[in-house]
C-alpha positions in Angstrom: 32.7 11.2 -7.8 29.4 12.8 -8.7 29.4 14.5 -5.2 33.1 15.7 -5.8 32.2 17.1 -9.2 29.2 18.9 -7.8 31.3 20.6 -5.0 33.9 21.7 -7.6 31.2 23.2 -9.8 29.5 24.9 -6.8 32.9 26.4 -5.5 33.8 27.6 -9.3 30.3 29.1 -9.5 30.6 30.9 -6.0 34.2 32.4 -7.0 33.1 33.5 -10.2 29.9 35.3 -8.7 32.2 36.9 -6.1 34.7 38.1 -8.6 32.0 39.8 -10.8 30.3 41.6 -8.1 33.8 42.6 -6.6 35.1 44.0 -9.9 32.2 46.2 -10.4 29.4 46.8 -7.8 27.4 48.5 -10.5 26.9 45.6 -12.6 23.6 44.3 -13.0 23.5 40.4 -13.2 21.8 38.7 -15.8 18.8 37.1 -14.0 18.3 34.3 -16.5 21.9 33.3 -16.3 21.8 33.3 -12.4 18.7 31.1 -12.6 20.2 28.5 -15.1 23.4 28.4 -13.0 21.3 27.8 -9.9 19.1 25.0 -11.5 22.5 23.4 -12.7 23.8 23.1 -9.1 20.6 22.0 -7.7 20.5 19.2 -10.4 24.2 18.2 -9.7 23.4 18.3 -5.9 20.3 16.1 -6.3 22.3 13.5 -8.5 25.0 13.2 -5.8 22.5 12.2 -3.1 22.3 8.5 -2.3 19.3 6.6 -3.6 16.8 6.4 -0.4 16.0 2.8 0.8 12.6 1.9 -0.3 9.9 -0.4 1.5 8.2 -3.6 0.2 5.2 -5.0 2.0 4.6 -8.8 1.3 2.1 -11.3 2.4 1.3 -15.0 2.2 -2.3 -16.2 2.2 -3.8 -19.7 1.8 -7.3 -18.8 0.7 -8.8 -22.4 0.8 -10.1 -21.9 -2.7 -12.8 -19.4 -1.4 -15.1 -21.6 0.1 -15.2 -19.7 3.6 -16.5 -16.7 1.7 -18.7 -18.7 -0.6 -16.5 -17.8 -3.4 -17.1 -14.0 -3.1 -13.6 -13.0 -3.9 -14.1 -9.4 -3.4 -13.7 -10.4 0.4 -10.4 -12.0 0.0 -9.3 -8.9 -2.3 -10.3 -6.7 0.6 -8.0 -8.3 3.0 -5.2 -7.7 0.4 -6.1 -4.1 -0.2 -6.7 -3.2 3.4 -3.3 -4.4 4.3 -1.8 -2.4 1.4 0.5 -5.2 0.1 2.9 -4.9 -2.7 3.1 -8.6 -3.5 1.2 -11.6 -2.1 1.9 -15.3 -2.6 -1.5 -17.4 -2.7 -2.1 -20.9 -2.0 -5.2 -23.1 -2.7 -6.3 -21.0 -5.5 -9.1 -22.5 -8.0 -9.3 -21.5 -11.6 -12.6 -22.4 -13.5 -13.4 -25.4 -11.1 -16.9 -26.7 -10.6 -16.7 -26.5 -6.8 -15.9 -22.7 -6.8 -18.5 -21.8 -9.4 -16.4 -21.9 -12.4 -14.8 -18.6 -11.4 -11.4 -17.4 -12.5 -10.0 -16.6 -9.1 -7.0 -14.7 -10.2 -9.0 -12.5 -12.7 -11.6 -11.7 -9.9 -8.6 -10.7 -7.5 -6.8 -8.6 -10.0 -10.3 -6.8 -10.7 -11.1 -6.3 -7.1 -7.8 -5.5 -5.8 -6.6 -3.3 -8.8 -3.2 -5.3 -8.7 -2.5 -5.5 -12.3 0.0 -8.4 -12.4 -0.2 -12.0 -11.6 1.2 -15.5 -12.1 -0.5 -18.9 -11.7 0.9 -22.3 -11.0 -1.3 -25.4 -11.6 -0.8 -28.2 -9.1 -3.9 -30.2 -9.8 -6.5 -30.7 -12.5 -10.1 -30.5 -11.4 -13.4 -30.8 -12.6 -14.4 -27.8 -14.5 -16.7 -26.8 -17.5 -14.9 -28.2 -20.4 -17.9 -27.5 -22.7 -17.7 -23.9 -21.9 -14.1 -23.0 -21.3 -12.4 -25.7 -23.3 -10.0 -26.8 -20.4 -10.2 -28.7 -17.1 -10.4 -26.6 -13.6 -7.0 -26.1 -11.9 -5.9 -25.8 -8.3 -2.7 -24.3 -7.4 -0.7 -21.5 -6.2 -0.2 -17.8 -7.3 1.5 -14.5 -7.1 -0.5 -11.3 -7.2 1.5 -8.1 -7.6 1.2 -4.3 -8.0 4.5 -4.4 -10.1 5.4 -5.9 -13.5 6.2 -9.6 -13.4 9.1 -9.9 -15.9 9.1 -13.6 -16.0 7.7 -17.0 -14.4 8.9 -20.5 -14.0 8.0 -23.3 -12.0 10.1 -26.1 -10.4 8.5 -29.5 -9.4 9.4 -30.5 -6.0 8.2 -34.2 -5.9 7.8 -35.3 -9.4 5.5 -38.5 -9.9 5.2 -39.1 -6.1 1.6 -37.7 -5.4 -1.5 -36.8 -7.0 -0.9 -33.3 -6.1 2.2 -31.6 -7.7 4.0 -29.6 -5.2 5.6 -26.8 -7.0 7.9 -23.9 -6.3 6.4 -21.0 -8.3 9.2 -18.5 -9.4 8.6 -15.0 -10.6 11.0 -12.1 -11.4 9.3 -8.8 -10.4 10.4 -5.3 -11.3 10.0 -3.3 -8.1 10.9 0.3 -8.9 14.1 -0.9 -10.8 15.1 -3.5 -8.5 14.6 -7.1 -9.8 13.1 -9.3 -7.1 13.1 -13.1 -7.1 9.8 -13.9 -5.6 8.9 -17.5 -4.9 5.6 -19.1 -3.7 4.9 -22.7 -2.6 2.7 -25.1 -0.8 4.4 -28.3 0.7 3.1 -31.7 1.6 1.3 -31.7 4.8 0.9 -35.4 5.7 4.4 -36.6 5.0 7.5 -35.3 6.8 9.9 -37.4 4.7 8.5 -36.2 1.3 8.3 -32.6 2.7 12.0 -32.8 3.6 12.9 -33.8 0.1 10.7 -30.7 -1.2 12.6 -28.5 1.4 15.9 -29.8 0.1 14.9 -28.8 -3.6 13.6 -25.5 -2.6 16.8 -24.8 -0.8 18.9 -25.7 -3.9 17.1 -23.3 -6.0 16.9 -20.3 -3.6 20.5 -20.2 -2.7 21.8 -18.7 -6.1 19.6 -15.6 -7.1 20.1 -12.3 -5.1 16.9 -10.3 -3.8 15.1 -13.6 -2.9 11.6 -13.7 -1.2 10.1 -17.1 -0.5 6.7 -17.3 1.0 4.3 -20.2 1.5 2.2 -22.7 3.4 5.1 -25.0 4.3 2.9 -27.4 6.6 6.0 -27.8 8.8 5.9 -29.9 12.0 8.7 -27.8 13.6 10.7 -24.7 12.9 13.6 -27.1 12.4 12.4 -28.2 9.1 13.4 -24.5 7.8 17.0 -25.1 8.7 18.0 -26.5 5.3 17.3 -23.0 3.9 20.8 -21.8 5.0 20.8 -18.6 2.8 17.3 -17.3 4.0 16.1 -15.9 7.2 12.6 -16.4 8.4 10.0 -14.0 9.9 8.1 -16.7 11.6 10.6 -18.4 14.0 11.1 -19.8 17.6 12.1 -16.3 18.8 9.0 -14.6 16.9 6.2 -16.9 16.6 2.9 -16.2 14.7 0.0 -18.7 14.8 -1.3 -18.7 11.0 -3.5 -21.8 11.2 -5.9 -21.0 14.1 -7.7 -24.4 14.4 -4.5 -26.4 15.4 -2.6 -23.2 16.5 0.0 -24.1 13.9 2.9 -21.8 12.7 3.0 -23.3 9.3 3.0 -20.2 6.9 6.3 -18.1 6.5 8.0 -15.5 4.8 11.7 -16.0 4.1 14.1 -13.6 2.8 17.7 -13.2 1.7 20.3 -10.7 3.2 19.8 -8.2 0.6 16.7 -7.2 2.2 16.3 -5.6 5.6 13.5 -7.0 7.6 11.7 -4.3 9.6 11.6 -5.5 13.0 8.1 -5.7 14.5 6.5 -5.1 11.2 5.1 -8.7 11.0 1.5 -9.6 11.9 -1.4 -11.8 11.2 -4.7 -10.6 9.9 -7.9 -12.6 10.1 -11.6 -12.0 9.2 -12.6 -15.7 9.0 -12.4 -15.4 5.2 -10.1 -18.6 5.2 -9.0 -21.4 7.6 -5.5 -19.5 7.5 -4.5 -16.1 8.5 -3.1 -13.7 6.1 0.5 -13.2 7.2 2.2 -9.8 6.4 5.9 -8.5 6.9 7.7 -5.6 5.5 11.1 -5.1 4.2 13.5 -2.4 3.3 15.6 -2.5 0.0 18.6 -0.3 -0.4 18.9 0.4 -4.4 22.6 1.2 -3.9 23.6 -2.4 -3.2 
C-alpha cells in the first residue's frame, strides 16, 4: 500500500509540473517548493522500500573458568572481540570464586569486550570470600551481548538429581528492534539417561517462542541426541561436523536455531588459541525484519 501511494503521489507531482511548464514557458518555478516536493517523494519512496535483512553473529564458548589463561580474562575477551560476536553464550563461568582469584568474570568480560549487557545463571555454589563479598562464589553459564537484554529466566533441567544444577538460561534480547529468544545451557557429561531427560525439557521450552537461538556445551555422545529438538536446526551436524573439544576430538558444542533465522552457509567455524580446553564455535545468521 505504501508503494502504491508513493507511485500515485509521484505521478501527480510529475503531471502538475508538466502542466505548469507547458502553460507558460516563462514561469520561473519556486525553487523551495520544488525542493520540498522532491524531499517528500524521496521520503515516501524510502518508506516503501522493504526492510533489509540484518546479520547476527553468535558464538558458544566453554571458557573452563579461565584456568587456561591463569584467569587473565582479557585473553578470553580478545577471542570474543576478534570474532566480532554480537551475542555469545558462555559455560563454566566463575563469579568471585577462590580458585579464580575472586574475580567477577562477567564484569571483567564486559569491561574488556565493551559488550554492555550480560546475564548470569548460577549452577553451583563454590568457595568464595564471604567476608569480603558477603556471598559465596558461583559457577554457571552466562550470556554476553552487544544488545539490550530485556529479561532473563532460568529453567531447571534436572532438579535434585545432581550436585550441579543443569540449567537452561533464557534471555530476551532486543536486536535492532527484533526480539530474540537466546538460550544457553551446559548439559550433564557423564550420564546419557539424565542428559536425555534434560534434552526433553529443553525441547519443550524452545518449541513455543519465535526467533530462537540455543547454544551450549551439550556433552553429547552422538548427534542423534539432538533429534528431540524437532523445532530447531543445528549448525554442528553429521553433514557439517566441527570438533569443538580437541582433546577427545568431540563435537559437543553446538548452535541451534529456529526457522525464523536463515543460517548463512559456510559461515560457521571454530576458533582456538589454547585459552580453554574447548574451542569457541561461531556461526552467522540473517534475520528478515519483515517476517
